[in-house]
C-alpha positions in Angstrom: -5.8 121.1 82.8 -8.0 120.1 80.7 -8.9 121.5 78.0 -12.5 122.1 77.5 -14.1 123.4 73.7 -15.9 126.8 73.4 -19.2 126.5 71.0 -20.1 130.2 70.0 -23.0 130.9 67.7 -23.3 134.0 65.4 -26.7 133.9 66.4 -25.9 134.3 70.5 -26.8 137.9 71.6 -25.6 138.7 75.3 -27.1 140.8 77.6 -30.8 140.5 76.7 -32.9 137.7 78.1 -36.4 139.0 76.9 -38.7 136.8 74.5 -38.0 139.8 71.7 -33.7 139.2 72.4 -34.4 135.2 71.8 -36.6 135.7 68.8 -34.0 138.6 67.3 -31.0 135.4 67.7 -33.7 133.2 65.8 -33.7 135.2 63.3 -30.4 136.4 63.2 -29.3 132.3 62.9 -31.8 132.1 60.0 -30.1 134.8 58.4 -26.7 133.1 59.0 -27.9 130.6 56.9 -29.3 132.2 54.4 -27.1 134.3 53.7 -24.1 131.1 53.8 -26.7 129.7 51.3 -26.4 132.4 48.7 -23.1 132.6 49.1 -22.6 129.1 47.6 -25.2 129.8 45.3 -22.4 132.9 43.8 -19.5 130.6 44.5 -21.9 127.8 41.7 -22.3 131.0 39.7 -18.9 131.7 39.5 -17.6 127.4 39.0 -19.8 127.8 35.9 -18.5 131.0 34.3 -20.9 133.7 34.8 -18.6 135.5 37.0 -20.4 139.0 36.8 -23.9 137.6 38.6 -21.0 136.1 40.8 -19.9 139.1 42.1 -23.1 141.0 41.6 -25.1 138.4 44.1 -21.6 137.8 46.1 -21.5 141.7 47.1 -25.6 141.7 47.2 -25.2 139.1 50.1 -22.3 140.6 51.8 -24.1 144.0 52.0 -27.7 142.5 52.6 -25.8 140.1 55.9 -23.8 143.1 57.6 -26.3 145.4 57.3 -28.5 143.1 59.0 -26.4 141.5 61.8 -25.5 145.2 62.9 -29.1 146.3 62.8 -29.2 144.7 66.0 -26.3 146.3 67.4 -27.3 149.5 66.9 -30.5 148.9 68.1 -29.0 147.9 71.6 -26.3 150.9 71.5 -29.1 152.9 70.8 -31.2 151.2 74.3 -28.2 151.9 76.5 -27.8 155.9 75.6 
């Protein structure tokens, strides 16, 4: 048996090959990078002893990221109802 590496992108949207699906996939991919940047910035704030601001930014970035990622799932669910 040959071992095959399977790469899974966080921005893949299954069951939607329309133009909007592709656009949303790209936008969600950009949101992934923005969220990583925000979390790295929050970590740098924590590292430079500004913990209160770091916690606020970390929580804000995480909440915003979850809202963005789940919004497309909600749209897909409502389309199927």
